[in-house]
C-alpha positions in Angstrom: 231.1 25.8 -132.6 232.7 29.4 -133.6 231.0 33.0 -133.6 230.0 34.2 -136.8 231.9 35.8 -138.9 231.6 38.8 -141.4 232.2 35.8 -144.5 228.8 34.5 -145.8 230.5 31.7 -146.6 233.4 30.8 -144.3 235.8 28.2 -145.5 235.1 28.6 -149.1 238.2 31.3 -149.8 241.2 31.4 -148.2 241.6 35.6 -147.2 244.6 35.2 -149.7 242.8 33.8 -152.1 239.2 36.6 -151.8 238.7 38.6 -155.2 239.4 42.3 -154.8 237.0 44.9 -155.8 238.4 47.7 -157.5 238.8 50.9 -155.9 236.3 53.9 -157.1 239.2 55.7 -158.3 240.5 52.8 -160.7 236.5 52.5 -161.8 236.7 55.9 -163.0 240.0 55.8 -164.5 238.8 52.8 -166.9 235.9 54.7 -167.9 237.7 57.9 -168.5 239.5 55.4 -170.7 236.6 54.1 -172.8 235.5 57.6 -173.1 238.4 58.6 -174.7 238.5 56.1 -177.1 235.2 56.5 -178.0 235.7 60.3 -178.4 237.1 60.4 -182.2 233.4 58.3 -183.7 230.7 60.2 -184.4 227.5 58.7 -186.1 228.7 60.4 -189.5 231.5 58.3 -189.6 229.5 55.6 -188.8 227.1 56.3 -191.9 229.9 57.2 -194.4 231.0 54.0 -193.6 228.0 52.1 -193.6 227.1 53.7 -197.2 230.5 52.9 -198.8 229.7 49.3 -198.1 226.3 49.7 -199.7 227.8 50.9 -202.5 230.3 48.3 -202.7 227.7 45.5 -202.0 225.4 46.7 -204.9 225.6 45.2 -208.6 225.2 47.4 -211.2 221.4 47.8 -212.8 222.7 45.8 -216.2 223.6 42.7 -213.8 220.5 42.8 -211.7 218.2 43.2 -214.8 220.0 40.1 -216.2 220.1 38.4 -212.8 216.3 39.2 -212.8 215.5 37.9 -216.5 217.6 34.6 -216.1 215.2 34.1 -212.6 211.9 34.6 -214.6 213.3 32.4 -217.3 214.2 29.7 -214.5 210.7 30.0 -212.9 208.9 30.1 -216.2 210.9 26.8 -216.8 210.4 25.5 -213.5 206.3 26.1 -213.9 206.4 24.2 -217.4 208.5 20.9 -215.7 205.7 21.0 -213.0 202.7 21.6 -215.5 204.2 18.6 -217.8 204.7 16.5 -214.4 201.4 17.2 -213.1 199.9 16.3 -216.9 202.2 13.0 -216.8 200.6 12.1 -213.4 197.0 12.7 -214.7 197.7 10.6 -217.8 198.9 7.6 -215.6 196.4 7.7 -213.2 194.2 7.6 -216.4 195.9 4.5 -218.0 195.6 3.0 -214.6 191.8 3.2 -214.6 191.5 2.3 -218.0 193.6 -1.1 -217.4 191.8 -1.9 -214.4 188.4 -1.2 -216.2 189.5 -3.5 -218.8 190.8 -6.5 -216.6 187.3 -6.4 -215.1 185.6 -6.6 -218.2 187.9 -9.5 -219.0 187.0 -11.2 -216.0 183.3 -10.9 -216.5 183.7 -12.0 -220.0 185.6 -15.3 -218.8 183.1 -15.8 -216.4 180.5 -15.9 -218.6 181.6 -18.1 -221.3 183.4 -20.5 -218.4 179.8 -20.7 -217.1 177.9 -20.9 -220.6 180.3 -24.0 -221.3 180.7 -25.4 -217.7 177.6 -25.7 -216.4 175.7 -27.8 -219.8 179.0 -30.0 -219.1 178.5 -30.3 -215.5 174.8 -31.4 -216.2 175.6 -33.8 -219.1 178.0 -35.7 -216.6 175.3 -35.8 -213.7 172.9 -36.9 -216.2 175.6 -39.4 -217.5 175.8 -40.7 -213.8 171.9 -40.7 -213.2 171.6 -42.7 -216.6 174.1 -45.4 -215.4 172.1 -45.2 -211.7 168.8 -45.8 -213.3 169.4 -47.4 -216.7 167.5 -44.4 -218.5 169.1 -42.4 -221.4 167.0 -39.2 -221.2 169.0 -38.0 -217.8 172.0 -36.9 -220.2 169.9 -34.6 -222.2 167.7 -33.2 -219.2 171.3 -32.6 -217.3 173.0 -30.8 -220.3 169.4 -28.6 -220.7 169.2 -28.0 -217.0 172.8 -26.7 -217.2 172.4 -24.6 -219.7 169.4 -23.3 -218.4 171.5 -22.4 -214.7 174.3 -21.0 -217.4 172.1 -18.8 -218.5 170.6 -17.6 -215.2 173.8 -17.0 -214.0 175.4 -14.9 -217.2 171.7 -12.4 -216.9 173.2 -11.9 -213.3 176.4 -11.5 -214.0 175.7 -9.4 -217.0 172.8 -7.1 -214.7 175.2 -6.5 -211.7 177.9 -5.2 -214.5 175.3 -2.8 -215.9 174.5 -1.4 -212.3 178.3 -0.4 -212.3 
């Protein structure tokens, strides 16, 4: 191994490519040139320039009043549109709920009617079958009356359940 050199990263930079730092005199000369370039600028000049740019950017009062009025009109129009949209949504929800209630009522009504018609018919069919099996004639009437009684019982249960809702 070779002896330690003063270069902390030996072999990374060949000597001819090692960057050279400027001399103290050169740094002072550069700073003097920057100071000379800035010496002509004062804070008053900057303030005047800012005031000039700001004045050019400001709109006349008549234009700002007109813009404010237009902005307020647009704001009022948008609020009215939002209120109208909310009212339409509320009405749509109300209509949907009304349709749901009507559909439910229709379903209950059809269930009641089918029960009042179907149970006596079912009783009559069962009565006819029992008449054939036993040779009697009374089973058809008993089946119709029993079916009608069961149908009325079912209708009372359904309507009571409907009234509780």
